[in-house]
C-alpha angles and dihedrals in degrees: 000000000000092000090052091051089054088069095049117128092232110085092209092058090047092051093048093048091051091047092049092048090051095045089051092044094229101183094194088063097060098089090050092047096047089050088067089070085075091059117087114242095016099085096092091047092053094045091053091047095050092048086058089053087066133195092330087071091075091050092051093047089067087070092057125089109272091236093060092052093044090052092060098030096123091054093046092053088056090050090048089054091059097043124088121216143067100277094059090046093050087047089059098041090050088061098051090101090065100089094193091062100038099103093050091045094050090048090050092050090047090052090052097058091216104150096145092051097053101054091106088061096049095112092047092050089047090055092049089049091055090047094053094045091050090045092051094046091052091051091052088056091047089050090056092046098052106122125223114271139124099290100028093116090054091050091048092048091053091048091049090053090050092050091051091050089050092048094049092046091048091051092048090053088049092053089052093050100036141008107349100188100057095039093050087055089058090051089051093052092047092054091062085067091208123135094233092047089052092053088050090052089050090053091050091051091050092051 
């Protein structure tokens, strides 16, 4: 009956059906619920529903065809970042080898505040930290080496954005591995994007 209500023409009925299926953790409904990610305007409704499903979602996802999970992986990473529990954490840690998703996975792990649960991935996170620090340093050198030509400011702007992403990702990894409170303060100061705040952030890092 719930699956039938998911196809109702009334969006309120569909939303309630999805929310009910997620609250009751009806595993058979997952393929139908995930398919709504393909429907414009339904994404937020599905995300909210899956968050209500809770940590059990990431255990039940193991029973779905791999292709179904892979198709919606970026959305599921967002859900995992808003879900407490070991299953969602292990889901994220298991994807760290996928380089194209690393930044979103690290952000999700950082959002979860799950330091105790990620100890097993400490070495993997250290390797990623070294990668992003090296990548950021190389881009800083590239930024200084951009020659003067028509689109040089556009190139520099793109590099600056990439450098900031590498910096923020590195700090999020550090907050997972080390002292979260102080490093999060540095991230907060950087987000203001003001010179004085940047100087304050540098002082916090030095301390």
